[in-house]
C-alpha positions in Angstrom: -23.6 -8.1 -9.2 -20.9 -10.8 -8.9 -17.3 -9.6 -8.4 -13.8 -10.8 -8.1 -11.2 -9.6 -5.5 -7.6 -9.6 -6.8 -4.3 -9.4 -5.0 -1.8 -7.6 -7.3 1.8 -6.4 -7.3 3.3 -3.1 -8.3 6.9 -3.9 -9.1 10.2 -2.1 -9.6 9.6 -1.4 -13.3 6.6 0.8 -12.5 7.8 2.2 -9.1 7.4 5.8 -10.3 3.9 5.7 -11.9 1.0 7.4 -10.1 -1.9 5.5 -8.6 -4.1 7.0 -11.3 -1.9 5.7 -14.0 -1.8 2.3 -12.2 -5.6 2.2 -12.2 -5.8 3.2 -15.8 -3.4 0.5 -16.8 -5.6 -2.1 -15.1 -8.7 -0.7 -16.8 -7.1 -1.1 -20.2 -6.0 -4.6 -19.2 -9.6 -5.6 -18.3 -10.9 -4.2 -21.6 -8.2 -6.0 -23.6 -9.0 -9.2 -21.8 -12.6 -8.9 -23.2 -14.2 -9.8 -19.8 -17.8 -8.9 -19.0 -17.0 -6.0 -16.6 -19.9 -3.9 -15.3 -20.2 -0.2 -15.9 -22.0 2.5 -13.9 -25.2 4.0 -15.5 -25.7 7.6 -16.4 -24.2 10.1 -18.8 -20.6 9.2 -18.2 -20.4 5.5 -17.4 -17.2 4.2 -15.7 -15.9 0.7 -15.0 -16.9 -0.7 -11.7 -13.6 -1.3 -10.1 -12.3 -0.2 -6.6 -9.0 -0.3 -4.8 -8.3 -0.8 -1.1 -5.8 2.0 -0.7 -4.0 4.3 -3.1 -0.2 3.7 -3.3 2.1 6.7 -3.4 4.4 7.5 -6.3 7.8 5.8 -5.8 6.4 3.0 -3.7 6.3 -0.7 -4.8 4.0 -3.3 -3.4 3.5 -7.1 -3.2 -0.1 -6.8 -2.0 -2.5 -4.4 -3.7 -6.2 -5.3 -3.7 -8.8 -4.6 -6.4 -12.5 -5.5 -6.7 -14.0 -5.9 -10.2 -17.7 -6.1 -10.7 -19.1 -8.2 -13.5 -22.3 -8.2 -15.6 -22.3 -12.0 -15.3 -20.4 -14.5 -13.1 -16.8 -15.2 -14.1 -14.8 -17.8 -12.2 -11.5 -16.7 -10.6 -9.4 -19.0 -12.7 -10.7 -17.5 -15.9 -10.1 -14.0 -14.6 -6.5 -14.7 -13.7 -5.8 -16.4 -17.0 -7.3 -13.7 -19.2 -5.9 -10.7 -17.3 -2.4 -12.3 -17.0 -2.1 -12.5 -20.8 -2.7 -8.8 -21.1 -0.9 -7.3 -18.1 2.2 -5.2 -18.7 5.6 -5.8 -17.1 5.5 -4.7 -13.4 2.1 -6.0 -12.5 1.3 -9.6 -11.5 -1.8 -11.2 -10.1 -0.9 -13.2 -7.0 -4.3 -14.5 -6.0 -8.0 -14.0 -6.7 -11.3 -14.8 -5.0 -14.9 -14.7 -6.1 -16.9 -12.3 -4.0 -20.5 -11.2 -3.7 -22.5 -8.0 -3.6 -22.6 -8.4 0.2 -18.8 -8.3 0.4 -17.9 -4.9 2.1 -16.0 -2.3 0.0 -12.2 -2.6 0.4 -11.8 1.0 1.4 -14.4 0.6 4.2 -12.6 -2.3 5.9 -8.8 -2.1 5.2 -7.2 -0.3 8.2 -3.6 -1.4 8.3 -0.7 -1.2 5.9 2.8 -2.7 6.5 6.0 -1.4 4.8 9.7 -2.1 4.5 12.0 0.8 3.8 15.4 -0.1 2.4 18.2 2.4 3.2 21.8 2.1 2.1 24.0 3.9 4.6 27.2 5.7 3.5 29.2 3.2 5.5 28.9 0.4 8.1 30.3 2.8 10.6 26.9 4.6 10.6 25.0 1.5 11.8 25.2 2.4 15.5 23.8 5.8 14.8 21.0 4.3 12.8 20.0 2.0 15.6 20.3 4.7 18.2 18.1 7.1 16.2 15.4 4.5 15.7 15.5 3.5 19.4 15.0 7.2 20.4 12.1 7.5 17.9 10.5 4.4 19.5 11.0 5.7 23.0 9.5 9.2 22.3 5.8 9.3 23.0 4.7 12.5 21.2 6.3 13.2 17.8 4.7 16.1 15.9 4.7 16.3 12.1 3.1 18.8 9.7 1.5 17.0 6.8 0.1 18.3 3.6 -3.6 17.7 3.1 -6.0 18.8 0.3 -7.2 21.4 2.8 -3.7 22.7 3.6 -1.2 21.9 6.3 -2.2 20.0 9.4 -0.1 19.0 12.4 -0.5 15.4 13.5 1.1 13.1 16.0 3.1 10.4 14.2 2.5 7.8 16.9 -1.3 8.0 16.5 -0.8 6.3 13.1 1.8 3.6 14.1 0.5 0.3 15.3 3.8 -0.6 16.9 7.5 0.4 17.2 9.6 0.6 14.1 11.8 -2.4 13.6 15.3 -2.1 12.3 17.6 -4.8 10.9 20.6 -4.8 8.6 22.9 -6.6 6.2 26.1 -4.8 6.2 25.4 -1.1 5.5 22.0 -1.9 4.1 19.3 -1.4 6.7 15.6 -2.3 6.6 13.0 -0.4 8.6 9.7 -2.1 9.1 6.6 0.0 9.8 3.0 -0.9 10.5 0.7 2.2 9.7 -2.9 2.5 10.6 -5.4 3.7 8.0 -8.2 5.5 9.9 -11.4 7.3 8.9 -9.7 10.6 9.5 -6.6 9.7 7.4 -3.2 8.1 7.6 0.4 9.0 7.2 2.9 8.1 4.5 5.9 5.8 5.3 8.1 8.4 3.6 6.9 11.0 6.1 7.8 8.7 9.0 11.3 8.4 7.5 11.5 12.1 7.1 10.8 12.6 10.7 13.3 9.9 11.6 16.0 11.9 9.6 15.0 15.4 10.6 14.1 15.0 14.3 16.2 12.0 15.3 19.3 12.4 13.1 19.0 9.1 11.3 22.2 9.0 9.2 20.8 9.2 5.7 19.1 11.7 3.3 15.3 12.0 3.4 15.1 10.6 -0.2 17.4 7.6 0.6 14.6 5.1 1.4 13.3 2.7 -1.2 9.8 1.9 0.1 7.9 -1.3 -0.4 4.4 -2.1 0.8 4.3 -5.6 2.1 0.7 -5.9 3.0 -2.8 -4.5 3.5 -4.9 -5.9 6.3 -8.1 -5.8 8.2 -7.1 -5.6 11.9 -9.6 -6.4 14.6 -9.2 -6.9 18.3 -8.6 -10.6 17.9 -7.2 -11.1 14.5 -5.4 -9.6 11.5 -6.5 -10.9 8.1 -6.0 -10.0 4.4 -9.0 -8.8 2.3 -8.9 -12.2 0.6 -9.5 -13.9 3.9 -12.6 -11.8 4.6 -15.7 -13.9 4.3 
């Protein structure tokens, strides 16, 4: 079946809705747009849409990806125009691309997510401590963290899921932490968990709930290149 791959946002107005509610909102939007979306067969048919990676509650994004399968071909311009008329505040379509049945599933190929964490420090005097904490985190090879999984608690090594060192910058007492997190067949780690470790184990001068987290991109990272799902042929 033909399909369209969309690049979408999740903005500040809907920061605190769950991934399930985000998905349901998009399903309602597709129905309202009266587009020829495909449904699965069987006793309980469901809309044939799929996401690249679920986004945690409290995290915004400028690059979510969604595949929609159609019963008949629909050009990307029509898809964008029809859906945009029906989308609620807080979601925008940035780009779209027509795909084919041979296009690999998003969840099977996306293996890297990038984030920015905005933290307002109590005062500018805390900046040196913030930089020192982040530098110690980056220098430490083995950092253990106990994460919650559907099967219970599991101890992991944070650095196994980080592509590179954390990057820290600031504007006055507002600091931005940039993180590149791997998505692996055995799982990943949340950016909020990385920040919790930075606070608990490396004395970063802020509360664990102080970070406003924004996903800046989802990528397919290979040995020679890093591309977005829309750039995948």
